[in-house]
N, C-alpha and C positions, 0 to 999 in steps of 0.2 A: 826360026820359030822360038817362041817363049816356052819355057817349062811351066808346068802347072803352078809350082810354088812361086815362080817369078811373077806370073800373072796375078795370083791372089794378092800379093803385096803391092803390085803396081796399081791394081784397082782400089786399094785402100788409100791411094793418094799420098802415101808417106815416103815413098822411095823412088829412085830412078834406076833404070836398068843400064847395066854396063856390059857390052858384049865381051866375051872372053872365050876364044875358041868356038866350039859349037854350042855352048850353053851360056846363057846370060847370068851374070852375078848382079847383085844390087847392094847399094849402100845408101844411107840416109842422104837427103838433099843437103843437109847442113848440120851444124853442131847442136841442134835442138835436142833437149833431153826428153821430149814427148815420146811416150810409148804407144805405138800404134794399137788401137783397140782390137784389131784382128789378132795381134800377137798375144795380148792378154787373154783373149778368148781361146786361143790355141792352148795356152797353159791351163786355164780353168777347165778345159774339156777333158783333161786326163788326170787332174788332181782328184784322188778318190775322196768322197765325203766320209766323215766319221759315221760309223753305224754300230748299233748294238748287236747286229748280226755277225760282225767280224770276230774272228778269234785271233789270239796272239800269233804274230808272224805274218799275217796276210798283208799288212801295210809295208812289210819289207824286213828281211834279215840281211844286213849289210856287213861284209867283212873288210877289215882294214889290214893290209899287209905292210907292216912297218913298225918301227920302234926299236932302237938299239940303245946301248949304254949312253951314247952321246946325245941322242935325240929322243926324248920322251914326250915333249909337248905336242909335236906335230901329229902323231897318231891319235892323241887324245882329242885335239881340236877337230880332226876329221870325224872321229867316231861319235863324239858328243853332238856335232853339228848334224850328222845324219839322223841321230836320234831326236834332236830338237825340232827338225823340220817335219818329222812324222813317221820314220820307220819304227818298227816295234822292238827290234833287237839289233844291237850293234856289237860286233866282235872285233877284237884287236889281236892279230897274230904277230907277236913280237919276239925279241930275243929274251933269254932268261934274265939278263942283266937289266932289262928295261921294265920287266913285268911289275915289280913291287911299286915302282914310282907311278906307273900308269894306273894301277889298281887304286893307289891312294888318292888319285885325282877325283875319282867318282865311282861309287858302287854300282852305277847304272850299266857300266860296260862289262862285257865278258872278255877277260884277258887271258890269252893262251900263249905261254912262253915256249913255243916250238920252233921259232924261225931259225935259230942257229944250231938246232939239233942235227946230228948226222942223218936222222930219219925224218927230217922236216917235211919232205914231200909226202911221205906216207901218213904222217900224223896230221898234217893240215889237209891233205887230200881227203881224209875221212870226213872232214867237215864241209868240204866244198859243195857236195850235193845238197846240203841243207840251206845253202845261201842263195840269194837272188842276184847279188852284185858283189864283185870284188873291187876295192879301191887299193891300188898298188903304188907305194912310194913314199907316203908321209913318214919321215923319220927313218927311212930304210937304211941309210948309210951306204958305204961303198966297199964294205968288207967282201972279199971274193967269195967266201963260202956262202954268205947270206945272199949275194946276188945269184949264185948258181942255184941255191935252193929256191929262190924266187922265180927263176926261169922255169924250173920244174913245175912250180905251182901254176904259172901262167899256162903251160902246155896242158896241164890237167884241167884247168878251167875252160880252155878252148874246147877240149873234148866233151865237156859238159854243156857247151854252148852258152856259157855264162857271160853276161855283159861285164866289161872291164873298164875301169877308169884308171888312167896311169898318169902320175904326177911326180914332181920332185926327183929323187934319185931313181925312181922307176923309169923316168925319161933318160937318165944317164945310161941305165941298162939297155934301153931300146936303141939309143944312139950308138952304143957299142955293137949291138947285133940287131938291126931292124927286122931281120927275118922272123924274130920271135912273134911279131904282131902284124907284119905286113899281110894285107888281104883279109884280116879278121874284122868284119864290118860291125861287130858289136863292141868294138873298142873305141874309147874316147881318150885322146891325149890332150893334156892341158899345160902346154909349155908357156913360160914367160918369154920375154924378148930374147934373152941370152940363150935359153934352152932351145927356142925355136930356131935361132940362127945356126946353132951347132947341128941340129937334126936336119935342117934344110941343106946345109953344105954337105953333110954326109950322104944324103939321098940324091941331091940334084947335081952336086959337084962344083957349085959356086955359091957365093953369098946371095941372100935375097935381094931382089930389086928394091931400091929404096923408095920408089914412088908408087908402088902398086902392092899395098899390104894385103888387100883382099885376094888379089891374084896370086901372091906368094903362098898364102894359106891353101888356096885351091890347088896349086901345083904340088905342094907337099902332100896333101891328102891323096891326090891321084898317084903320085909316086909310091905311096905306101898302100896302094890297093884300096883306096876309098875309105880308110878309117876316118873317123871324125876328129878334126883338129880344133882346139880352142886356143887361139893365141891371146893370152891375157895382156891387158894394157889399159890405157885410158878408155879406149873402146875395145871390147872383146870381140874378136873376129872368129866366126864359127863356120867351118866348111866340111862337107863330106866329099868334096871333089866335083860334085854335080850341082849342088846348091849351097848358098851361103847366107848367113844372117850376121848382122853386126849389132851388138848390144851397146847402145850409146847412152844408157841410163847414167845418171850422175852418181858418182861415188864421193870420194873426198881426196884431198891432197896427202892424207896420212898413209905412210907406206911401212907400217910395222910388220914384223914377221908373223906368219900364221894365217894370213888372209887366204892364201892359196889352199891351205889345209881345210879351212872352212868351206871354200868352194868345192873341193874334191869330195868332202863328206856329204854336202847337200846334193851334189850331182849324183852321188851313189843312190840316194833315195829317189830323186826325180827319175833316174834311169830305170829303176824298177817299175815305178808307176807308169812311165811312158811305154815300156815293153808290155806291161800288163794291159794297158789300154789298147795297144795294137792287137793283142790276142782277143780282146772283147769288141773289136771293130768300132772304135769311137768314130763318129760321123763328122766331126769338125773338119772342114775342107783344108784349112791351113795345116792342121796336124797331119792329115793324110798326105799332103803335098811334101812336107819336109821329112816325115818319118820320126821314129822315136829318139834317135841319138841327137839330132840337131835340136829337136824340141826340148829334150831334157837339158841339154847344154845351155840353151838360151834361158830357160827357166832358172837354172842355177846361177848363171851370170847375173841375171836381173835381181834375184833375191840377194846375192852377195853384195852387189853395189848398193842396194837399198839399206841393208844392215850397216854397211860402211857409212853411208850418208847420215843415217839416224844416230849412230853412235858418235859421229864427229860433231853433230849439232850439240850434243851434251858435253862431251869430254874434250873437244878441240885437239890440241897437240898431245894431250895425255891419252888419247884413244889407243887401246890395245885390242887384240883379237877377242879376249873374253868379253869386252864391252860390246863387240859386234855380235858375238854369239848370243848375248842376252837380248839382242834386238830381233832375233829370228822370228819369234811369234808375231810381234807387232808388224814387222816388215811383211811377213807372209799374209797377214790379214789385210794389210793396206793394198797389196797387189792382187791377191788371188781369191779373196772371199767376197 
């Protein structure tokens, strides 16, 4: 039998079904970059309109866990991208040595230098209940004390039932100890090819199958208790172990650093919007079929690729992540308004 989500997309005439175990997965027929109208409608159904009735914070309070002496750009890119796509407040919880640099990049960000404190769990924990989503990993580094503090923060966030986006060195932390996040279905992991292979081998016991990329992502998600996985690449493969989407939108051949940080930041905002829409019973059938984590992930992947494409058209091989961030508003309007 077909799952509801598979049936919705099949009826759109844009995908073909691939049996995998007891549940079908689907991928595009070909390398066309056409975006199925049903999937655009899915995103538009949960993007909140601007309203004079809203107060500060309702569109999202997003926290970034990351930023150390060596890496200050990544948390900035993630935090400013979350803000530019439409959240109201963006917080960066970083080390003391990173705070001044990150503050100097933009006065829009709330920068809190607690991450390497001996009491980091307590200090950051007092902020967690104010937040809607935590993005963990941009610029985190691999210092053992910082990673231990971050584990404590993740455990506190789970107790608060807070959605989590985990990227970069946050994935290194998860690969070391997958139990931190296994089974927590409000988590979204965003590995690149290398990060995915490491995590897959840790969980499954062998390397991914080279000819079944969608199946690999589905297997890893199931092994991790159906957390949502976004394997980034030319095509972004998204799975929660039961259903999968593949974002085939066109990006660019430019591979400068920081694009994953942009993705994690906008994903933080979309994740809040998607969970909020679930609470308010959005009636879009495709949104209901896939649920908030897959819908948020697809939206973020689509927007990031559109920003990449637009920036590349202007800057070509000189394109950098700030050029892509500057395209967020125009890309958002072209896709979702």
